[in-house]
N, C-alpha and C positions, 0 to 999 in steps of 0.2 A: 504493500500500500504506500509506503514512503516513497518508493521509486516512482510509482504511478503518479502520485501527487507532484513529485518533482518534475516529471515529464509534462504534466498538465500546466504547471507554472511556465514551462518553456513554450508549450503550444499556444497559450493565451497571452504570453508576453509579460506575465507578472514578474518573472525573474529579472526582467530588464527595467522594472520600475525602481528608481533610486530610493535608497533608504534616507528620506529627507529628515527623519527625526534624529538619526545618528549624525548626519551632516550638520544639523542645527545645534548640537550640544555645545560646541565652543562659543557660539553666540549667546546661548542661554546662560552659560557660566559668566560671560562678560556682563550681561544684564543683571545677574544676581549680585556680582561684585559691585557694580555701580549702585545698586539699591542699598547694599551694606554700607558703602561709602557715604551715600546721601543720608542714611539714618545716623551715621556717626557724626557727620558735619552738622546736622540739625539737632543733635542731642536727643534724637528719637530712639527709644528702646524697642524698635520694631523687630530687632533680631537679638535673640539670646543664643549663645553658642550651643548649649545643650539641646534646645528645641530645633534650631535651624539645622544643625549637623545631624540630628536624629531624623529629620525629614529627608535629607539627602541620603542618609543610610538606608531608609525605607525604600527609596527608589533604587538604590544600588542592590539591595537585597532582592528586589524583583528581578533585576538584571542578572544577578548571580544564579537565582533559581532557574530562570528561563534559558539563559545562555550557557551556564556551566554545569548545572545539575540535571537538566533535562535535555533531551534531544529535540523536543517539540517546542519551538520558541514561541513567545507571545505573538509576534507578528504572524508566524506561519500557522498558528491555530486558527486565527480569524480568516486568513487567506485560504488555508487548506479546506476548511468547511465551506467557504464561499465557492471555491473551485469545484468541489464535489457536487454541490447543488447546481451550479451553472452548467457543468458538463453533463449531468444526468437528467436534470428536470427543467432546463430553461424552456421558455415558451417562444418558439422561433418567430411567431407573428409579432410579438412584442419586441424581440431583439432587433428585428428589421426596422421597427419604428424609431429605435434609439441607437443608431450606430455610434461607435466610440469616436468617430471623427466629427460628430455634430456638436455645435456649441450648446444647443438645447439639452443634449444628453448630459453634458458636464454641469450645467446649471441645475438640472433636475437631480442629478446625483448628489450635488452639494446639499440641496434641500432635504432629500430623503435620508441621507446619512445623518444630518443634524436632527431630523425628526426621530430617527431611530435612536440616536444618542439620548434625546429627551426621555424616551420611554424606558430605555435601559436605566438611566439615571434615576428616574422616578421609581422604578421597580426596585432599584438598589437601596432606596430609602424606605419603601413601604412594604417590602417582603423581608422578613427577618433573616432567612437563609441567604438572601442576596446581600443584605446589609453586612453580613459577616465578611463578604468579599469586597466591601467598599469602605467600611468603618475606618480603616487605617488612614485614609485620606483626610478624615475629619478629626483625627485624634490630636492634632497640634493645637496648642492654646495660643498660638500666634498666627498671624496671617501675613505672609510675605511670599516672595517668589520661590523660596525653598519649599513652601507648602505644596506648590504644584508638583514637586518631585516626589512627594510622600504618597507612594502607591502600594497597593496590595498585590501579593503574588497570586492571589486567587481571582482577581477581578476578570481576567481574560477568560476564565472558565464560565463566566456568566454573560459577559457582554456580547460575545460572538453571535449568539442566536438572534439578537434583535436586528441584525443586518441581513439575515438570510433571505427575507422576501425580495430584496433587491436582486439576488442572484438569479431570480426567475427571468430577468430581462436585461440587467445592467452588466456591461462588460467588466470582467475582473480587473483590468488595468485601471479603468476609471475609478472603480471602488478603491483600489489599493492606494491611489494618489490622494483621493479626497479624505479617506479615513485618516491618513497621516496629517493632512492639513487641519482637519477638525481637532485633532489632538494638540497640534502645535499652537493653534489659536488660543487655547485655554491656558497657556502658560502665563501670559502677561496680565491676565485679569486677577491673578493672585497677588495683589499689592494694595497697600494703604497709601501709596504715594500719589495716587490719582483720585481726585474727588469724583464729581459727576461730569458727564460729557455732553450736556446739552441735548439736542434732538436725537443723537445716537442712542440715548437711553430708551427711546421708544421702540427701537428695532433690534439693536445689538445687545449681546450679553457683555456687560461692562464690569470693571472692578467694583463699582457700587452695588450692582445687582448680585455679584458673586460673593461679596462680603456678607450680604444677607443670607445667602445659602449656607455659608460656613458658620453662622451664628448659632448659639444655643439659647438666645433669648426666646421665651415662649412664643412670641408673636411671629418670629422668623422661622420656626421649625417647619420643615417640609415645604420650603418655598424655593422658587427660582432654580429649576432643574436644567436650564438651557445650557447648550454647549456654545454655539456661536450666536444664534438668533433668539432673543428673548420673546419673540412673537409666540412661540409655543406655550410659554407660561401664561401669557395674556390670553391665548385662545382656550387653554384647558383649565383656567382658574387657579393657577398656582403661583401667580405673580405677587410679589410684595416689594414695595419700595423701601429704601433705607431711610428710616424715620427716627430711630433712636440709636445711641452708641452701641456698637456690636461687641458682644462678649463671645470669644471664639472657643471652639472645642466641643467636646461631647457633653450631653446632658449629665451623664455620670462619668466624670473625667477619668482618663487613663492615667494612672500614677506611676508609670514606668517608662524608661527610655530603652529597655531591652528590645532589640529589633525582632527577636523571635516571638516574644510575648505580645508585642505590638501587632504582629500578624495573626496570632492564634487566639488572643484572649476572648474574642466574642464567640468563637466556635466553642470554647469551653463553657462560656456563659450559657449558650443555647443548650448544650448538653446537660448542664446542671438544672436549668429550668424545665427541660423536658422530663428529667428524672423525677423532679419534685412535683410536677403537675399531674393531677389524677386524671385518668381516662385517656384512651387512645386518641379520641377526637381532639381533645384539648392538647395532647402532646403534639399532634400534627399541626394544630393551630399555632403553636409556638413557632413553627417553621414558616408557615405561609402567611400569617398575619404580620402586622407591623411590629417593630421592636418593642413598643410600649403596650402591646395587647396583653390582656390577662383574662382567664376564664370567668373572673368575677364580673367583668363588664364585656361580655361576648359581642355586644352590638357595636362596640367601639373598635373597629378593625385596626386603627392606627394607635389606639391607646387613649386614655383620658387626659385631655390637655390640662385639666385642673390639677393634675398630679405632677406636672412639670415643676422642678425646683426653680425658685426665682434666681435671677442673676444679680450680682453685686458689682457695681462699678462707680467710678466718680464721673458723673455727667459733665462733659466739657462741650462748650459750644463755640462756634466761630463768631466773627464780627457781626454776621447777619442774624445771630440769635438761634441758628439751626445747629443740630449736632454736627460736630466736626470730627470725622473718623481719623484724621491725621494727627489730632492732638490727644486722642484717647490713650493715655499712658497705659501700656500693658501691665506695668507693675501695680496698677490700681485695681486690676481685675482679680478674680478669685483663682489665681494660679495655684496649682497643686503639685508642681513638679519638683519642688525642693530647691535648695540653694545652688548657686553657680559654683563651678570648680575654681580653685585658686588659679591665678593667671598662668603660672608656669605649667601647671598640670593641664590646663585647658589648651595651651600651646602644644604640649606634648601629644595630647589626643589628636589635635588637628593635624599635626605633621604625620603621625602614624596612620591616620585615616587616609590621607593623600597617598602615602606609600602603599598601603594595603589595596586601595582602589586602583592605583597604578599597576600593581601586580596583575590584577584581574584583566585590565584593559590590555596590558602588554603581552600577556600569555596567549590570548585568544587567537591573534593572527598567526601564531606559529603552532597551533594545536595539531596540525597534520603531521608535524615532525616529532610529536611527543607521544609517549605511551598513553594508551587509551584511558588509564586511570588518573592521569596527571591533572587534567582540567577539573574533573569532579572533586578530586582531593584538594586542589587549590581553592575551589569554591567553598568547600567545608571549612578550610582554614580562614577564608575571608569572613565567613559567618561567625566563626569563633572570635575573630578580631573585633567585629562589630558588636558582639555580645559583651566582650571585655570593655569596650568603650562605653556601652550602655550601663554596665555595672559601675564604672567610675562616675558617670553622670548621675546615677542613682545613689551615690555615696554608700555603696554596699560594703560591708565589712570584709567580704572576700575579694574585693576588686583588685587589690595588690597581688594576691596569690594567683588570680586568674590571668592578670596581665603578665606576670613573670612567667607563668606556664606558657602563655602564647609566644613570648619572645624566645624561650628556650626550645620550644617545639620547632620554630623556624630554624634556629641555629643547628640543632641536632639533625633535622631532616636534610637541610642543605648540605651539611658536612657529609652525611651518609651518601648522598648522591654523588658528591664530588669524589669520595673515596672509591665508590663502585665503578663510576664511569670515567673518571679522570679526564683525559683529553677528548673523549668522544662525546661526553654529555655532562652538563651540570644542571643543577636544579632550575635555574631561572633563564638560562640561555642555551639554545641548541647551537652547538659549535659547528660552523662551516669552515673546515680547514682551508687556510690560504698560505701560500708559500712565504709571504713576507711577515709572518708572525701571527698565528691565530690568537695568541694570548692577548694581543692588543685590543681585540674586539670583544673579548669575553671576560677575561680575568679582572680587568680594572674596574668595570662597573660592578662585577660580582663582589670583589673585595671591598669596594666602597659600601655596598649594601650590608655586607657581613659586618664591617666595622660600625656601621650605623646601629645595627641591632645589638652588637656587643656594648657600645656606649650607652644604648638605651637601658640595657640590663644594669650597668653600673649606676646610671642616674636614678632609675626607679628604686633600686635597692638602697641607694644612699638616701633618697628622700624618705623612704619607709623607716630607715634606721634612725634618722635624725629629726624627723617631723611627724606629727600626726598626719596621716596621708591626705586628709581633706581639710586640714586646719593649720593653726600656728605651730611654731616650733615647741619642742618639749621644754626647752630652757625657758622660753617665754611663759609657757603654761605654768611651770614651777614657780617662776618669779611672781606670777599673779596669785 
C-alpha cells in the first residue's frame, strides 16, 4: 500500500508540490524573534521563557513523532487518504467541471478547505474525543507567535477526514497547495501586537478574533473557529467580538511544562471520567459530547456555562476607554505555571534546546546513510531532552538527576559508536572519505559537540553542588 500511494502521488503530481511550510520556517522564526524583541523594547511581558519555549517544544514534539518515530508523516496522512478517495471514488463529471488549470477551481478550493477547517475546528472543541487531539494548542497561558507552534501529535488523526469530500472532484495538487497555505495563514494571527484591523474584521480571521478563540473567559468559550475567513463564524452563529480583556489558557489550567504530559493529559482525563461515570451510554457520552458535558445535565451537550470558573485579571483600557489587549499584563492574570528559572539556568535550557532540535533537523537529511534504528532512537533521545527541560521549568526535585542522565547518555552512546565504527561511522556524522583528510569534515564538529556536552556536565554538577538548583546560593541561604 505504501508503494501504491507513493506511485499515486507521482501520477497526480502531489510529489512535485513544494513543501511550503518547511520552506517558510526560517521566516516564521524571524517573525517570532522580532515579536520577542518588540515585547522586550516595550517592556511587555508577552513572552515568558518557560511558556514560549514549551510551545515551540510542543511543535517540535509533533515533528519528532511524525518524522522520526513514525513512517507515516503528518502531511502524507492527509494527502494519502485524499489520494485514495480521489483515485477510487472521484466523480468524473465533477472533475471535468473543475480542472486544476482553472482559476475558478483554485478559488473554490480555497473556500472549501477553509470551510472544512471551520468544521474540523468546531468539532475539535465540541466533541471531547477530538478535543483530546486539539487541547495542546490551547494549553498556553500566553498568546504570542510561539503559541501557533504549540501543536498536538494526534490532531492529524482527526483533521484529515473533514477534507475528504473535496477528493470527490478536486485535484490533489490543488488541495495539497491550499491546505498548506491555510495552515501558514494562521501563524501571524497568534499575536497581541496587532489590535483591530478595520473593515478586514468583517471578512478575515484577525489577531483580535483569534484572541477571543484562545480565551477562557466564559463569554468567549467556543467562539471564532475560523481559519482564514471569519465569515463562517458569522454564518453559523459562533462569532464573538473582542469586548473584554482576554485571559488565555484552559478552563482548568494545565500545570505542567512536561511535553509528554502536555500531549497525553486529556486522554487520561477522559479515561478517568469514563471509568467513574455509571452506565455504558453515559460512558460513551463522555467521548462524543462536549468536554464540559456530564450525565447530571444530559441536555447540555457542551456543558453548563454557569459552571465555568470566573477569570481574574486587572482590567486595563486604552485612551479611547475600550479594552486594550496590548496592555493587559500577563503577570496580572491567574497564571498557574510557577516561577521562572534563574537567568543562567534559563540560558542553559535555551542553548540545549537549540542543540537538541538541531540534532533532529541535521540527522534527517542523511537518514538513508544511517542504520534503520538510528533516527527513531535519536527521536526518543530528543523527547527525553524535552522532558528534562520541562522538569526544570516545573522546578521538579528530580530535574538535576534527569538532566545529568540525559547528558551522560549522549556522551556514552556517542563514544560507543565512535569506538565501534571508528573511521567508517560516528554517531552524528556519516563519514564520506576524501583523500585530503576526512577528519577535517567530521572530527572537528564532533569534538566540539562532545566538548560542549562535557562542559555542560561540569557546569550542571557545579551548580547543583554549590547552589540550590532553582534558587540562591547555599552560602546566601545560610547567611539569611
